[in-house]
C-alpha positions in Angstrom: 149.0 127.6 127.9 152.2 128.8 129.6 151.7 126.2 132.4 151.3 123.3 130.0 154.3 121.1 129.1 153.0 120.9 125.5 150.7 123.1 123.5 149.1 121.3 120.6 147.3 123.1 117.8 144.9 121.3 115.5 146.3 122.9 112.4 148.4 125.9 111.3 146.1 128.9 110.9 146.2 132.7 111.1 145.4 132.7 114.8 148.7 130.8 115.5 150.4 134.2 114.9 149.1 135.2 118.4 150.9 132.2 119.9 154.1 133.2 118.2 153.8 136.8 119.3 153.3 135.6 122.9 156.4 133.4 122.7 154.4 130.2 123.3 155.9 127.2 121.6 153.4 124.8 120.0 153.1 121.8 117.7 150.5 121.3 115.0 148.6 118.1 114.4 148.3 118.6 110.7 149.8 115.1 110.1 146.7 113.5 111.7 144.6 114.7 108.7 146.6 112.5 106.3 145.7 109.3 108.2 142.0 110.0 108.6 139.4 108.8 106.1 136.7 111.4 106.9 135.9 114.1 109.5 134.4 111.7 112.0 137.6 109.6 111.9 139.6 112.8 112.1 138.0 113.9 115.3 138.6 110.5 116.9 142.2 110.4 115.7 142.9 113.9 117.0 141.4 113.1 120.4 143.4 109.9 120.5 146.6 111.7 119.7 146.1 114.4 122.4 145.4 111.6 125.0 148.6 109.8 123.9 150.6 113.0 124.3 149.0 113.7 127.7 150.5 110.5 129.1 153.9 112.3 129.2 152.7 115.4 131.0 150.2 118.3 130.9 148.9 119.1 127.4 146.9 122.1 126.2 145.0 121.4 123.0 144.1 124.6 121.3 141.3 125.1 118.8 140.3 128.1 116.7 137.0 129.5 117.9 135.1 127.8 120.7 135.7 124.5 122.3 132.1 123.4 121.6 132.8 123.9 117.8 135.6 121.3 117.7 134.6 117.6 117.4 137.8 116.3 118.9 137.4 118.7 121.9 134.0 117.3 122.5 135.4 113.8 122.7 138.1 115.0 125.1 135.6 116.8 127.4 133.6 113.6 127.6 136.7 111.9 128.9 137.2 114.4 131.7 139.3 117.1 130.2 138.7 120.7 131.3 137.9 123.6 128.9 138.6 127.3 128.7 136.1 128.7 126.2 137.0 131.4 123.8 135.0 133.5 121.3 133.3 131.0 119.1 133.5 131.2 115.3 129.7 131.5 115.2 129.5 134.3 117.7 132.3 136.2 115.9 130.5 135.8 112.6 127.1 136.8 114.0 128.5 139.9 115.5 130.2 140.9 112.2 126.9 140.3 110.4 125.0 142.5 112.9 123.1 139.6 114.2 122.3 139.7 117.9 120.0 137.6 120.2 119.0 134.0 119.5 120.4 132.1 116.4 121.3 128.6 115.5 125.0 127.8 115.0 126.0 124.7 113.0 129.3 123.5 111.4 129.1 123.2 107.6 130.1 119.6 108.1 127.1 118.8 110.3 124.5 120.9 108.5 122.8 118.0 106.8 122.3 116.3 110.2 120.4 119.2 111.8 116.9 120.5 111.8 117.5 124.0 110.7 116.2 127.2 112.3 116.8 130.8 111.3 118.7 133.1 111.7 121.5 130.6 111.1 125.3 130.8 111.3 127.2 128.2 109.3 130.9 128.0 110.3 133.8 125.8 109.0 132.9 126.8 105.5 136.4 126.1 104.3 135.9 124.5 100.9 134.1 125.4 97.6 132.6 122.0 97.2 131.3 122.1 100.8 129.9 125.5 100.1 128.1 124.2 97.1 126.5 121.4 99.3 125.5 124.0 101.9 124.0 126.2 99.3 121.8 123.4 97.9 120.7 122.3 101.3 119.8 125.9 102.4 118.1 126.7 99.1 115.6 124.0 99.7 114.8 125.6 103.1 114.8 129.3 102.2 115.2 129.9 98.5 118.1 130.9 96.3 117.7 134.7 96.9 117.8 134.5 100.7 119.8 137.4 102.1 123.1 136.2 103.7 126.4 137.6 105.1 129.6 135.9 104.0 132.7 136.2 106.3 136.3 135.2 105.7 138.5 136.2 108.6 138.1 140.0 109.0 136.4 140.6 105.7 132.7 140.2 105.2 130.0 141.2 102.7 126.3 140.7 102.1 125.4 138.2 99.4 122.4 136.2 98.1 122.4 132.6 99.0 123.0 131.5 95.4 126.4 133.2 95.6 127.6 131.2 98.6 129.8 128.9 96.5 131.3 131.7 94.5 133.6 133.1 97.2 137.2 132.6 98.5 137.3 130.2 101.4 139.5 129.4 104.4 139.1 127.7 107.8 137.8 131.1 109.0 134.9 131.4 106.5 131.3 131.5 107.7 127.9 132.1 106.3 125.1 133.9 108.2 121.6 133.4 106.8 119.1 136.0 108.1 115.6 135.2 109.2 112.9 136.8 106.9 109.5 138.0 107.9 106.7 135.5 106.9 105.4 137.5 103.9 108.9 138.0 102.4 109.7 134.3 102.3 110.0 132.4 99.1 110.2 129.0 100.7 108.2 127.8 103.8 108.5 125.0 106.3 106.0 123.1 108.5 106.1 125.7 111.3 105.2 128.4 108.7 102.1 126.4 107.7 101.0 126.2 111.3 101.7 129.9 111.8 99.6 130.9 108.8 96.7 128.8 110.0 96.9 130.1 113.5 96.9 133.7 112.1 93.8 132.9 110.0 92.0 131.5 113.1 93.1 134.5 115.3 90.5 137.0 116.6 91.6 139.5 113.9 92.1 136.8 111.3 89.8 135.6 108.5 86.1 135.6 109.5 85.4 132.5 107.4 88.2 130.5 108.8 87.3 131.5 112.4 83.7 130.4 111.8 84.6 126.8 110.8 84.1 123.8 113.0 84.9 120.1 112.6 81.4 119.5 111.3 81.4 122.3 108.8 84.6 121.2 107.0 84.5 117.5 107.6 83.6 116.7 104.0 86.5 118.8 102.8 88.9 116.1 104.1 87.3 113.5 102.0 87.2 115.7 98.9 90.8 116.7 99.2 91.9 113.1 99.7 90.0 112.1 96.6 91.6 114.9 94.6 95.0 113.7 95.7 94.1 110.1 94.6 92.9 111.6 91.3 96.3 113.4 90.8 98.1 110.1 91.5 96.0 108.4 88.9 96.8 111.1 86.4 100.5 110.7 87.3 100.7 114.5 87.5 103.5 115.5 90.0 102.5 119.1 90.0 98.9 118.4 90.9 100.1 115.7 93.4 102.2 118.4 95.1 99.3 120.8 95.4 96.8 118.2 96.6 99.2 116.7 99.2 99.4 120.3 100.6 95.6 120.5 100.7 95.3 117.2 102.6 98.0 118.3 105.1 96.1 121.6 105.6 92.9 119.7 106.4 94.6 117.7 109.1 96.3 120.8 110.6 93.0 122.8 110.5 91.2 120.1 112.6 94.2 119.9 114.9 94.2 123.7 115.6 90.5 123.7 116.4 91.2 121.1 119.1 94.3 123.0 120.2 92.1 126.1 120.8 89.8 123.9 122.9 92.8 122.7 125.0 92.3 119.0 124.0 95.5 118.3 122.0 98.2 120.2 120.1 100.1 119.9 116.9 103.0 118.5 119.0 100.6 115.8 120.3 99.6 114.8 116.8 103.2 114.5 115.6 104.2 112.7 118.7 101.4 110.2 118.3 102.3 109.7 114.7 106.0 109.0 115.3 105.2 106.7 118.2 102.8 104.7 116.0 105.3 104.4 113.2 108.0 103.2 115.6 105.8 100.8 117.6 104.2 99.3 114.6 107.5 98.8 112.7 109.1 96.6 115.3 110.8 94.7 112.4 112.7 97.9 111.8 113.0 99.5 115.3 112.6 96.4 117.4 113.3 92.7 117.7 110.6 91.3 115.3 111.7 89.8 111.9 109.9 90.3 108.6 110.6 88.9 105.2 109.1 90.8 102.3 106.1 93.1 102.2 103.7 90.5 103.5 105.8 89.7 106.5 106.1 93.4 107.3 102.3 93.8 107.0 101.7 90.9 109.4 103.9 92.6 112.0 102.1 95.9 111.5 98.7 94.3 111.9 99.8 92.4 115.1 101.2 95.6 116.6 98.1 97.5 115.6 95.8 95.1 117.4 98.0 95.3 120.5 98.1 99.1 120.4 94.3 99.4 120.0 93.7 96.9 122.8 91.9 94.6 120.4 91.8 91.2 122.1 89.6 89.4 119.5 89.4 89.5 115.7 85.8 90.8 116.0 87.3 93.9 117.6 89.3 94.5 114.5 86.4 93.7 112.2 84.1 96.2 113.9 86.8 98.8 113.9 86.5 99.5 110.2 85.2 103.1 109.9 81.5 103.3 109.0 82.2 106.4 106.8 84.2 104.4 104.3 82.7 103.9 100.8 80.8 100.6 100.8 83.2 98.8 98.5 86.3 99.8 100.4 84.6 98.9 103.7 83.6 95.5 102.4 87.2 94.9 101.2 88.6 95.8 104.6 86.1 93.6 106.5 86.7 90.6 104.1 90.4 90.8 104.8 90.0 91.0 108.5 87.5 88.1 108.8 89.9 85.9 106.9 92.6 86.8 109.4 90.1 85.7 112.0 89.8 82.2 110.7 87.3 82.3 107.8 88.1 80.6 104.5 90.7 82.4 102.4 89.5 84.0 99.2 90.2 81.7 96.2 89.0 81.7 92.6 87.5 78.2 93.2 85.6 79.3 96.3 84.3 82.3 94.4 82.9 80.3 91.5 80.9 78.1 93.8 79.8 80.9 96.1 78.8 83.2 93.2 76.6 80.6 91.6 74.8 80.2 95.0 74.3 83.9 95.6 73.3 84.6 92.0 70.7 81.8 92.1 69.3 83.4 95.3 69.2 86.8 93.6 67.3 85.4 90.7 64.8 83.8 93.1 64.3 87.1 94.9 63.9 88.9 91.6 61.2 86.5 90.5 59.4 86.9 93.8 59.3 90.7 93.4 60.3 91.2 97.1 62.4 94.4 96.8 63.9 94.1 100.3 65.0 90.5 99.5 66.3 91.6 96.1 68.5 94.3 97.8 69.8 91.8 100.3 70.7 89.2 97.7 72.3 91.8 95.5 74.5 92.9 98.4 75.6 89.2 98.8 76.5 89.1 95.1 78.4 92.4 95.3 80.3 91.1 98.3 81.2 88.0 96.3 82.9 90.2 93.7 84.9 91.8 96.5 86.1 88.3 97.4 86.9 87.7 93.8 89.1 90.8 93.7 91.0 89.6 96.8 91.4 86.1 95.3 92.8 87.7 92.1 95.1 90.0 94.1 93.4 93.1 92.9 92.0 96.2 94.7 88.2 96.1 94.2 87.8 99.9 94.9 90.5 100.9 92.4 89.4 98.3 89.8 85.8 99.6 89.8 87.0 103.2 89.6 89.3 102.4 86.7 86.3 100.7 84.9 84.1 103.7 85.5 86.7 106.0 84.0 87.1 103.6 81.1 83.3 103.6 80.4 83.4 107.4 80.5 86.1 107.6 77.9 84.4 104.9 75.8 80.9 106.5 75.8 82.5 109.9 75.0 84.2 108.4 71.9 81.0 106.5 71.0 78.8 109.7 71.0 81.4 111.6 69.1 81.4 108.9 66.4 77.6 108.9 66.2 77.3 112.6 66.0 80.1 112.9 63.4 77.9 110.8 61.1 75.0 113.2 61.7 73.0 110.7 63.8 71.1 110.9 67.0 72.5 108.6 69.8 68.9 108.0 70.9 67.6 106.9 67.5 70.0 104.0 66.7 69.0 100.4 66.2 70.7 97.6 68.1 73.1 96.7 65.2 74.2 100.3 64.7 74.8 100.7 68.5 77.0 97.6 68.5 79.0 98.8 65.5 79.6 102.3 67.0 80.4 100.7 70.4 83.1 98.4 68.9 84.6 101.3 67.1 84.7 103.4 70.3 86.1 100.5 72.2 88.9 100.0 69.6 89.7 103.8 69.5 89.9 104.1 73.3 91.9 100.9 74.0 94.9 101.9 76.0 
């Protein structure tokens, strides 16, 4: 500092007292704040101002805390400036909070941009509104009651996270969030889920979880997926939240079994997923163009075929999983054969094709040949899948909705019959029709 021709300080702060006591003259750059729209602009403007001053001689730009904590200093270092590191704000706060060893340090202004890890030191907490934003963000990660240490200059105290925006703030304020043992946490993250499942599969873990294999729990994945779909149909957010967790657990359970065998890891799964999302969305992350949902889907399908080394449309047709429900599988295959050049599904084509297939089914029925009846019935059912596509509907969901509708309708029907003291099995045709129409009217959505 004494060797420099100019000593520049970012802004006037309590640490400047040390410069005055040492008899070192300095200038503040407070005026740069007034012409900066936001903190990113501020950092660039500060760096530009320091560079401008440096044209007239050696300049020492001083920051409070560590050089790595100042955005303008980072820009200057990238331009060839040299640095003398001091005690960082984060290190000072960590020591005051009794936190030693590894921790993550993040400026309050950059917190939303980071993947958080604990213990965590948040420095630059110089404003109540900013503290409120920090509190909300951290509450999502670790809960309102998470134990913290709030520091302002020399003074510090232990607080709960929900109190983080109820303090007095200055440029020297910081918040330390301690790491909690797993069983004391109120909020959990992805890594916690993996840790819990690994613990269950450990030699001294749960005997049932340790005994499971891919084959023993394969059906669970299907059941949990259907339960999630059911929650979606019910429009029940609470149930959706629970079932989404169950589906995630199934995927992780199978992954950990393979991890134990040394075949692939959780990291491999996540890497493959991200790579797939990026390489298939080339209209977002690449040079392809897509207009609307249909255009985006076409790009996805093209990239999918390339990724799976499918050189013919037959490769894509034969790639539909055999474990799919028949109706869903038919729908997928019908869509892919159309992309491969077969006629597009239209209502006009359906009417003609259905008449042909229905006539063949009647012929098989009259012949009494059960194998032929089954074959022709399959053709008729496939026709209805084509009808759904021509109408722009999902055949699987349409049938499921109808099944649910019939369940509601029969339940209402039987209740009406029994309310009149009658037996549902002893009704005549006209009575059945009357009760059915009443039930249909009562259950109409």
